[in-house]
C-alpha positions in Angstrom: -54.1 -33.6 11.6 -55.4 -36.5 13.9 -53.4 -37.5 16.9 -50.8 -40.0 15.8 -49.8 -41.3 19.3 -51.6 -42.1 22.5 -50.5 -39.9 25.3 -48.9 -42.9 27.1 -46.6 -43.2 24.1 -45.3 -39.6 24.3 -42.0 -38.8 26.0 -41.1 -35.1 26.6 -37.4 -35.2 27.5 -34.4 -32.9 27.8 -30.8 -33.6 27.2 -28.7 -31.8 29.7 -25.0 -31.8 30.7 -21.8 -29.8 31.2 -20.4 -28.0 28.2 -18.6 -30.3 25.8 -20.0 -33.6 27.2 -21.4 -34.4 23.8 -25.1 -33.5 24.2 -25.6 -32.2 20.7 -23.6 -35.1 19.1 -25.8 -37.5 21.0 -28.9 -35.7 19.7 -27.6 -35.8 16.2 -27.3 -39.6 16.4 -30.8 -39.9 17.8 -32.1 -38.0 14.8 -30.1 -40.2 12.4 -31.3 -43.5 14.0 -34.9 -42.4 14.2 -34.9 -41.4 10.5 -35.3 -37.7 11.2 -32.1 -36.9 9.2 -30.4 -39.0 6.5 -26.8 -38.0 7.3 -25.1 -37.2 10.6 -24.2 -33.6 11.2 -21.0 -33.1 13.3 -20.7 -30.3 15.8 -16.9 -29.9 15.0 -17.8 -29.3 11.3 -20.6 -26.8 12.2 -23.2 -29.1 10.6 -25.2 -30.1 13.6 -29.0 -30.0 13.0 -29.8 -28.8 16.5 -27.2 -26.0 16.5 -28.8 -23.9 13.8 -27.6 -20.4 14.9 -24.5 -19.1 13.2 -22.9 -18.5 16.6 -23.6 -22.1 17.6 -22.0 -23.4 14.4 -18.9 -21.3 14.8 -18.3 -21.9 18.5 -19.4 -25.6 18.5 -21.7 -24.9 21.5 -25.5 -24.9 22.1 -26.9 -21.5 23.0 -30.6 -21.8 22.8 -32.6 -24.9 23.6 -33.7 -26.4 20.3 -36.8 -28.6 20.1 -37.4 -31.5 17.9 -39.9 -34.4 17.6 -38.9 -37.9 16.4 -40.3 -41.5 16.6 -38.9 -44.7 18.0 -40.6 -48.0 18.4 -44.2 -46.6 18.4 -43.3 -43.8 20.7 -43.1 -40.1 20.0 -40.0 -38.5 21.6 -40.0 -34.7 21.9 -36.4 -33.6 22.7 -35.2 -30.3 23.9 -31.3 -30.1 23.5 -30.3 -27.6 26.2 -27.0 -25.5 26.5 -24.2 -26.6 28.7 -22.5 -23.2 29.3 -23.3 -21.5 32.6 -24.1 -18.2 30.9 -27.2 -19.9 29.3 -28.5 -21.7 32.5 -31.8 -19.9 32.0 -32.3 -22.0 28.9 -31.9 -25.2 30.9 -34.2 -23.9 33.7 -37.1 -23.1 31.5 -36.8 -26.3 29.6 -36.7 -28.4 32.8 -39.9 -26.7 33.9 -41.9 -28.3 31.0 -40.1 -31.6 30.6 -41.3 -34.9 32.1 -37.9 -36.7 32.1 -34.2 -36.0 31.3 -31.1 -37.6 30.0 -28.0 -36.4 31.7 -25.0 -36.8 29.4 -21.7 -37.2 31.3 -18.2 -37.2 29.8 -16.4 -40.5 30.7 -13.2 -38.5 31.2 -14.5 -35.5 33.1 -17.3 -37.3 35.0 -19.5 -35.1 37.0 -18.5 -31.5 36.2 -19.6 -28.2 37.7 -22.4 -27.5 35.3 -23.7 -31.0 35.6 -24.2 -30.3 39.3 -26.0 -27.1 38.6 -28.5 -28.7 36.1 -28.9 -31.7 38.4 -30.0 -29.4 41.2 -32.4 -27.7 38.8 -33.8 -31.1 37.9 -34.2 -32.0 41.5 -36.1 -28.8 42.1 -38.6 -29.8 39.5 -38.6 -33.5 40.5 -37.6 -34.6 37.0 -36.8 -38.3 36.6 -33.4 -38.9 35.0 -31.3 -41.5 33.3 -27.5 -41.0 32.9 -25.6 -41.7 29.6 -21.8 -41.8 30.1 -20.5 -40.7 26.7 -17.0 -40.5 25.1 -16.0 -44.0 26.3 -13.6 -44.0 23.3 -11.6 -41.1 24.7 -8.1 -41.4 26.4 -8.7 -41.4 30.2 -12.3 -42.6 30.0 -13.4 -44.3 33.2 -17.0 -45.5 33.5 -16.7 -46.8 37.0 -15.1 -43.6 38.4 -18.0 -41.6 36.8 -20.6 -43.9 38.5 -18.9 -43.2 41.9 -18.9 -39.5 41.2 -22.7 -39.6 40.6 -22.9 -41.0 44.2 -20.5 -38.6 45.7 -21.2 -35.3 44.0 -24.9 -35.6 43.0 -26.0 -37.6 46.1 -27.9 -39.9 43.7 -28.2 -43.7 43.6 -26.8 -44.8 40.3 -27.8 -48.3 38.9 -25.6 -49.3 36.0 -27.7 -51.3 33.4 -24.8 -51.5 31.0 -21.1 -52.0 31.2 -18.5 -50.9 28.6 -16.4 -53.5 26.8 -13.0 -51.9 26.9 -12.2 -48.2 27.1 -10.4 -45.6 25.2 -9.0 -47.1 22.0 -10.2 -50.6 23.0 -13.8 -49.6 23.5 -15.8 -51.9 21.2 -19.3 -52.2 22.6 -21.3 -52.8 25.7 -22.8 -55.4 27.9 -26.6 -55.3 28.6 -27.1 -56.3 32.2 -30.9 -56.7 31.7 -30.7 -59.0 28.7 -27.3 -60.4 29.7 -25.9 -60.1 26.2 -23.1 -58.1 24.7 -23.8 -55.6 21.9 -21.5 -55.1 18.9 -22.1 -52.1 16.6 -21.4 -52.2 12.9 -19.0 -49.5 11.7 -19.9 -49.7 8.1 -23.5 -48.7 8.7 -22.5 -45.9 11.1 -23.7 -48.0 14.0 -27.3 -48.3 12.6 -26.8 -52.1 12.5 -25.7 -54.0 15.7 -25.9 -57.5 16.9 -26.2 -59.4 20.2 -23.2 -61.6 21.0 -21.9 -63.6 23.9 -20.4 -61.7 26.9 -16.6 -61.7 26.7 -15.3 -64.5 29.1 -12.8 -62.1 30.8 -15.8 -59.8 31.8 -18.1 -62.6 33.1 -17.2 -62.2 36.8 -17.5 -58.4 36.7 -20.8 -58.6 34.8 -22.3 -61.1 37.3 -21.3 -58.8 40.2 -22.9 -55.7 38.6 -26.0 -57.7 37.6 -26.4 -58.8 41.2 -26.0 -55.2 42.5 -28.6 -54.1 40.0 -31.1 -56.7 41.0 -30.4 -56.0 44.7 -31.2 -52.3 44.1 -34.3 -53.1 42.1 -35.7 -55.5 44.8 -36.7 -52.3 46.7 -39.3 -51.6 44.0 -40.8 -55.1 43.3 -41.7 -57.8 45.8 -41.9 -60.3 43.0 -38.4 -59.5 41.8 -37.2 -59.7 45.4 -38.7 -63.2 45.9 -37.1 -64.5 42.7 -33.8 -62.9 43.5 -33.6 -64.4 46.9 -34.7 -67.8 45.5 -32.1 -67.6 42.7 -34.8 -68.1 40.2 -34.6 -66.7 36.6 -35.9 -63.1 36.4 -37.8 -62.0 33.2 -36.7 -58.9 31.4 -40.2 -57.3 31.7 -40.0 -57.6 35.5 -36.6 -55.9 35.5 -37.8 -53.1 33.2 -40.9 -52.6 35.4 -38.7 -52.2 38.6 -36.2 -49.9 36.9 -39.2 -47.7 35.6 -40.8 -47.6 39.1 -37.6 -46.6 40.8 -36.8 -43.9 38.2 -40.2 -42.4 38.2 -40.0 -42.1 42.0 -36.6 -40.4 41.7 -35.1 -43.1 43.9 -32.6 -44.5 41.4 -30.8 -43.4 38.3 -30.2 -46.0 35.5 -26.7 -45.6 34.0 -25.9 -46.4 30.4 -22.7 -45.9 28.4 -21.4 -45.4 24.8 -19.6 -43.2 22.4 -22.0 -41.0 20.3 -19.2 -39.9 18.0 -18.2 -43.5 17.2 -21.9 -44.5 16.8 -22.0 -46.9 19.7 -24.8 -47.1 22.4 -27.4 -44.6 21.1 -30.1 -47.1 20.1 -30.1 -48.7 23.6 -30.3 -45.1 25.0 -33.5 -44.6 22.9 -34.9 -47.9 24.3 -34.1 -46.7 27.9 -35.9 -43.4 27.2 -39.1 -45.3 26.2 -38.6 -47.9 29.0 -37.8 -45.8 32.0 -38.7 -42.1 31.5 -42.4 -41.0 32.2 -45.2 -40.3 29.8 -47.2 -37.1 30.5 -49.8 -39.2 32.3 -47.2 -40.5 34.8 -46.1 -37.1 36.3 -48.2 -35.4 38.9 -51.1 -33.2 37.6 -50.0 -29.5 37.0 -51.3 -27.1 39.7 -52.3 -23.5 39.3 -54.7 -21.1 40.7 -57.9 -19.4 39.5 -56.9 -15.7 39.5 -60.6 -14.7 40.2 -61.4 -17.1 43.1 -57.7 -17.7 44.2 -58.6 -21.4 44.6 -55.9 -24.0 43.7 -56.8 -26.2 40.8 -55.3 -29.2 39.0 -55.1 -30.1 35.4 -54.4 -33.8 34.5 -52.8 -34.8 31.2 -56.0 -35.7 29.4 -57.5 -34.4 26.1 -60.9 -34.4 27.9 -59.8 -31.7 30.4 -60.1 -27.9 29.7 -57.2 -26.5 27.7 -54.2 -25.3 29.6 -50.6 -24.6 28.3 -47.4 -22.8 29.4 -45.4 -20.7 27.1 -41.7 -21.7 28.0 -39.9 -19.8 25.2 -40.4 -17.0 22.7 -38.2 -16.6 19.5 -38.2 -14.2 16.6 -38.4 -16.0 13.3 -37.4 -14.3 10.1 -40.2 -16.1 8.2 -43.2 -16.3 10.4 -42.4 -13.6 13.0 -42.9 -14.4 16.6 -43.0 -18.0 17.7 -44.2 -19.1 21.1 -43.2 -22.6 22.3 -46.0 -24.2 24.3 -46.1 -27.2 26.5 -49.8 -28.4 26.5 -50.7 -29.8 29.9 -54.4 -30.6 29.4 -57.1 -30.5 26.7 -56.5 -29.6 23.1 -56.3 -26.5 20.9 -56.9 -26.0 17.2 -55.7 -23.4 14.7 -58.1 -20.4 14.7 -59.2 -20.9 18.3 -58.9 -18.3 21.0 -57.2 -18.8 24.3 -57.0 -16.6 27.4 -53.7 -15.4 28.9 -54.7 -14.9 32.6 -51.4 -13.1 33.3 -52.4 -10.2 31.0 -56.2 -10.9 31.0 -56.0 -10.8 27.2 -57.4 -13.2 24.6 -55.0 -14.6 22.0 -55.9 -16.1 18.7 -53.8 -19.0 17.5 -53.2 -18.5 13.7 -50.8 -21.4 13.2 -49.5 -24.5 15.1 -46.3 -26.3 14.2 -44.3 -29.2 15.3 -40.7 -28.1 15.4 -37.6 -29.9 14.1 -34.9 -27.5 15.4 -35.5 -24.5 13.0 -37.6 -26.5 10.5 -41.3 -26.9 11.0 -44.4 -28.9 10.1 -47.8 -27.3 10.2 -50.5 -29.1 12.2 -54.2 -28.2 12.7 -54.6 -29.4 16.3 -52.4 -30.1 19.3 -53.2 -32.2 22.3 -52.3 -32.8 26.0 -48.6 -33.8 26.3 -47.5 -32.1 23.1 -44.8 -29.5 22.7 -45.6 -27.2 19.8 -44.9 -23.7 18.5 -47.7 -21.3 18.0 -47.9 -18.2 15.7 -50.2 -15.2 16.4 -49.7 -14.8 20.2 -49.1 -11.0 20.4 -48.8 -10.4 24.2 -47.9 -13.8 25.6 -44.4 -13.8 27.2 -42.1 -16.6 28.5 -43.5 -18.1 31.7 -47.1 -17.1 31.0 -50.2 -19.4 30.9 -52.7 -19.9 28.1 -56.1 -21.6 29.0 -59.7 -22.1 28.0 -61.5 -18.8 28.7 -64.3 -20.7 30.4 -62.1 -22.6 32.7 -59.4 -20.1 33.9 -56.2 -21.3 35.5 -52.9 -19.5 36.0 -49.8 -21.7 36.4 -46.9 -20.9 38.6 -44.6 -18.3 37.2 -41.0 -19.0 36.2 -38.3 -17.3 38.2 -35.4 -15.9 36.2 -31.9 -15.0 37.5 -30.8 -11.4 37.8 -28.3 -10.2 35.1 -24.9 -9.5 36.7 -22.9 -7.9 34.0 -23.6 -5.0 31.6 -22.1 -3.4 28.5 -22.7 0.1 27.1 -23.6 0.1 23.4 -24.3 2.8 20.8 -25.6 2.7 17.3 -23.2 3.7 14.5 -25.8 5.7 12.5 -29.3 7.2 12.7 -30.6 4.2 10.7 -29.1 1.8 13.2 -30.6 3.8 16.1 -34.1 3.3 14.7 -33.5 -0.5 14.3 -31.8 -1.0 17.7 -34.7 -0.6 20.0 -36.9 -3.1 17.9 -34.0 -5.6 17.9 -33.4 -5.2 21.7 -37.1 -5.7 22.4 -37.1 -8.9 20.3 -34.0 -10.2 22.2 -35.5 -9.4 25.6 -38.7 -11.1 24.5 -36.7 -14.3 23.8 -34.4 -14.2 26.8 -35.7 -13.2 30.2 -32.1 -13.2 31.6 -31.3 -10.3 29.3 -32.4 -6.7 29.7 -31.5 -3.2 28.6 -32.1 0.4 29.8 -30.9 3.9 29.0 -28.5 5.3 31.7 -30.1 8.6 32.7 -26.9 10.3 33.5 -24.8 9.3 30.5 -27.6 8.7 27.9 -25.9 5.4 27.0 -27.8 2.2 26.3 -26.7 -0.5 28.8 -27.4 -4.2 28.0 -27.3 -6.7 30.8 -26.8 -10.4 30.9 -25.5 -13.5 32.7 -21.8 -13.3 31.7 -19.3 -12.1 29.1 -20.1 -14.9 26.6 -23.9 -14.2 26.9 -23.4 -10.5 26.0 -20.8 -11.4 23.2 -23.6 -13.5 21.6 -26.2 -10.8 22.0 -23.9 -8.2 20.4 -23.1 -10.7 17.6 -26.8 -11.4 17.0 -27.6 -7.6 16.8 -25.1 -7.3 14.0 -25.9 -10.4 12.1 -29.6 -11.2 12.5 -30.9 -7.7 13.0 -28.3 -5.9 10.8 -27.7 -3.2 13.5 -24.1 -1.8 13.5 -23.0 -0.9 17.0 -20.0 0.1 19.1 -19.7 -1.6 22.5 -17.7 -0.6 25.6 -16.0 -2.7 28.3 -18.2 -5.0 30.5 -19.5 -3.4 33.7 -20.5 -5.1 36.9 -24.3 -4.9 37.8 -24.0 -3.7 41.4 -27.1 -3.5 43.6 -28.3 -1.6 46.7 -30.2 -2.7 49.7 -31.0 -1.7 53.3 -29.9 -3.0 56.7 -32.4 -1.6 59.2 -36.2 -1.5 59.7 -37.6 2.0 59.7 -41.0 3.7 59.5 -41.6 6.8 57.5 -44.5 9.2 56.6 -44.7 10.7 53.1 -47.0 13.6 52.1 -47.2 14.7 48.5 -48.9 18.1 48.1 -48.4 19.9 44.9 -50.2 22.2 42.5 -49.9 21.5 38.8 -51.8 23.2 36.0 -54.1 24.9 38.5 -55.0 21.6 40.1 -54.0 20.4 43.6 -52.4 17.0 44.0 -52.6 15.3 47.4 -51.4 11.9 48.7 -50.4 10.7 52.1 -49.0 7.3 53.1 -47.2 5.8 56.1 -44.7 2.9 55.3 -42.4 0.5 57.0 -39.3 -0.7 55.2 -37.2 -3.7 56.2 -34.4 -5.9 54.8 -35.2 -9.3 53.4 -33.2 -12.5 53.1 -30.9 -12.5 50.0 -32.7 -13.5 46.7 -36.2 -12.2 47.6 -35.8 -9.0 45.6 -38.9 -7.0 46.6 -42.1 -7.7 48.6 -45.0 -5.3 49.1 -47.5 -5.8 51.8 -50.7 -3.8 52.5 -52.2 -3.4 56.0 -54.5 -0.6 55.1 -58.3 -1.2 54.7 -60.3 0.2 51.8 -62.0 2.5 54.4 -58.7 4.3 54.9 -57.4 4.2 51.2 -59.3 3.1 48.0 -57.8 0.0 46.3 -56.8 2.0 43.2 -54.6 4.4 45.4 -53.0 1.4 47.1 -52.1 -0.2 43.8 -50.8 3.2 42.5 -48.5 3.5 45.5 -47.2 0.0 45.0 -46.6 0.7 41.3 -44.6 3.8 42.3 -42.5 1.8 44.7 -41.7 -0.9 42.2 -40.7 1.7 39.6 -38.4 3.4 42.1 -36.5 0.1 42.6 -34.6 0.8 39.4 -32.3 3.4 41.1 -31.1 3.4 44.7 -29.9 6.3 46.8 -26.1 5.4 47.0 -25.0 5.3 43.4 -28.3 4.8 41.4 -28.0 1.0 41.2 -31.2 -1.1 41.2 -32.5 -2.0 44.7 -33.0 -5.6 45.9 -33.9 -7.6 49.0 -36.3 -5.2 50.8 -39.9 -5.2 52.0 -42.3 -2.3 51.9 -45.4 -2.4 54.1 -48.2 0.2 53.8 -49.5 0.7 57.3 -51.5 3.9 57.1 -52.5 6.9 54.9 -55.2 9.4 53.9 -56.7 10.9 50.8 -58.7 13.9 49.7 -62.0 13.4 47.7 -61.2 16.3 45.5 -57.4 16.5 45.1 -56.2 12.8 45.4 -55.4 10.8 42.2 -53.7 7.7 41.0 -50.8 9.8 39.8 -50.3 11.5 43.2 -50.2 8.2 45.0 -47.8 6.7 42.5 -45.4 9.7 43.0 -45.9 9.3 46.8 -45.0 5.6 46.5 -41.8 6.4 44.5 -40.8 9.1 47.1 -41.5 6.7 50.0 -39.0 4.2 48.7 -36.2 6.7 48.0 -36.7 8.8 51.2 -37.2 5.8 53.6 -34.1 4.0 52.0 -31.9 7.0 53.1 -33.0 6.4 56.8 -32.6 2.6 56.6 -28.8 2.5 56.4 -28.4 1.6 52.7 -25.4 -0.3 51.5 -23.9 -1.3 48.2 -23.8 -4.9 47.0 -21.7 -6.7 44.4 -22.3 -10.0 42.6 -20.2 -12.9 43.9 -19.5 -15.8 41.6 -19.0 -19.5 42.3 -15.7 -20.5 40.6 -14.3 -23.9 40.0 -10.9 -24.4 38.5 -9.5 -27.8 37.4 -5.7 -27.6 37.0 -2.7 -29.9 36.7 -0.7 -30.0 40.0 2.2 -28.0 38.4 0.2 -24.8 38.1 -1.7 -25.1 41.4 0.4 -22.6 43.4 0.4 -19.8 40.8 -3.4 -20.1 40.3 -4.0 -19.9 44.0 -1.8 -16.9 44.2 -3.6 -15.2 41.4 -6.9 -15.9 43.0 -5.9 -14.3 46.3 -5.1 -11.1 44.3 -8.6 -11.2 42.9 -10.2 -11.0 46.4 -11.3 -14.7 46.1 -12.3 -16.8 49.1 -11.0 -20.3 48.7 -13.8 -22.6 49.8 -12.0 -26.0 49.2 -9.3 -27.6 47.1 -9.1 -31.4 46.6 -7.0 -33.7 44.4 -9.1 -35.7 41.9 -7.1 -38.3 39.9 -4.2 -36.2 38.5 -5.8 -32.7 38.8 -6.4 -30.2 41.6 -10.0 -28.9 41.9 -10.2 -25.4 43.4 -13.6 -24.1 44.6 -13.8 -20.4 45.4 -16.2 -17.5 45.8 -14.9 -14.4 44.0 -16.3 -11.0 43.0 -17.4 -10.7 39.4 -15.5 -7.4 39.2 -12.2 -9.2 39.6 -12.9 -11.9 36.9 -12.9 -10.0 33.6 -10.3 -11.5 31.3 -9.7 -14.5 33.6 -10.0 -16.9 30.7 -6.9 -15.4 29.1 -5.0 -15.1 32.4 -5.7 -18.8 33.3 -4.7 -20.0 29.9 -1.4 -18.1 30.2 -0.7 -19.4 33.7 -1.4 -23.0 32.9 -0.2 -23.2 29.2 -3.8 -23.8 28.3 -4.2 -26.9 30.4 -6.5 -25.6 33.3 -10.2 -25.0 32.8 -12.8 -23.1 34.9 -16.5 -22.5 35.3 -18.0 -19.4 36.7 -21.6 -18.8 37.7 -23.6 -16.4 39.8 -23.8 -17.3 43.5 -25.3 -14.3 45.4 -24.9 -10.6 46.2 -22.7 -9.5 49.1 -21.8 -6.2 50.7 -18.9 -4.4 49.0 -15.8 -3.6 51.1 -15.3 0.1 52.1 -12.3 0.2 49.7 -14.4 -1.0 46.7 -17.3 1.4 47.6 -14.8 4.4 47.7 -13.4 3.5 44.3 -16.9 3.1 42.8 -18.0 6.5 44.2 -14.8 8.1 42.9 -15.3 6.7 39.5 -18.9 7.9 39.4 -17.9 11.4 40.6 -19.9 11.0 43.9 -18.8 12.1 47.4 -17.0 9.3 49.1 
């Protein structure tokens, strides 16, 4: 298939927001107005195109980030609809990594909510330009102006409204375009597909003039010509305003703010216009950087078909029809069906047997993909999420994605021998898809433990095992994923001398162990020259250390936040081997850790509760009983907002408890914050539970 759009006409965007702000509903309207679907699917009815998993339809939430391509006014828009629930933050993270721009959907009633702040920070990290769409203007309590102020206060951003709502709640009837200085009225009979430009209501004229003036003042920072005309009170052309809005947005200096009601079919077409006007094409974002793994030199790839091929795999899914699907963002060059690409992470070549444009779970085969495209590839056997594919003659390895540590586990067991055989394959497929999910067999109990980001995350995993993979299992109660670390720097010498099967084994290493700042997991440093130890023995010792991280010395929990430095060692020409040094590396971590004052860590969660005033006291009292530290509580409109840090171990079943305390009127979000030392009382209980000496 020949390329349909020039690269400058492509927009790779994400739609991100707090749960229930209306992301998927907005995406459904976009698909309808761009002609991708011929009827509107509603989330509440379980008919949304983008929510194609059974669990998504039932729960009315988005779990996986679905990808879809559509066209609008000679532009190709590739949309990734991301989840809003905190348990699926990994989906947002990896989507933002490969997007050029984003639409943040805010609820006009709730405004900037906790998960909005999380995804906004993630977008800041990747320097993704954004526009804001204030949705649900038809809802009781909708307040566009309060939401704009919250963008300033809570997101530390500079919002520039380019539209104003006409009315709110039941009286919301359209919007005023501050660029064109017209009002837009949407036709109900055509489901909003038809709309007309009308005069601005007289009663709004003063307010509109004020906001128009504020918009032009903000934009004068990005255009000298606009500034001159503004100061001289001369007419300012639309194209000049669009140009300044685009410049400010691409520089991440301003955030254009639009409004509407996706459910009532008002405001979506102007949002599409804003996507094409203000968000960047692949050529307008900085060139992607990576390193050549052979020379270690930093290299750049520009968004051009003429450059060598380079792509990032940002998602892997199992498809019942075609098998394994790898989602690729192509940064440079082009690739055709049948061609071979190199994965520098594994140093393996991969043959691409099929390429497809995705429409949620539907697909369209293509023969060739180009720079700027987001496509799905079939035939990649060993490429995982976060890994690079490139031209074998021009090798580049892009920066790896970092994935959060699972904080909660559940023991599962298959119901029959047939289920046992299928279980491992199913778990491998799910771990392939989702890097924030993992599984292992508990060596002491023999149980299979699956770990994830929250109770809902694991609920969905278990549900998928039963439905998609037809594996019948029993599951236990959720368990907290504790961790172990060290508090002191120590030096230790390890000698491994054994005789096995008539052959001597010898390895000798000297190591230093020290604690790291939280969040660094594990760092290995080598200070030994190849004259002292051959490179293969150093690598084997490091492998042994990394494998030993899976079980600490206090209660067998995984080890985090420590550094191992290899400072000396020796080997024997006859008796030393990779295996001997691997065992010595494993021993060094365990034995040195015992001397470095190890301690037990528990996951701490950031909690935010929104509650009516009436239930404030009882909720605070309940939290103090859960070992929570109250960080702040403020009154916002007619609700109290409580922010706290609380151990995950105390939060199981909190949704039910909060519902009972507040007659269902309080809501909360909970997400992983950091690991913290457990109290002596908690450590004692844990050791008693595990049958260990206190």
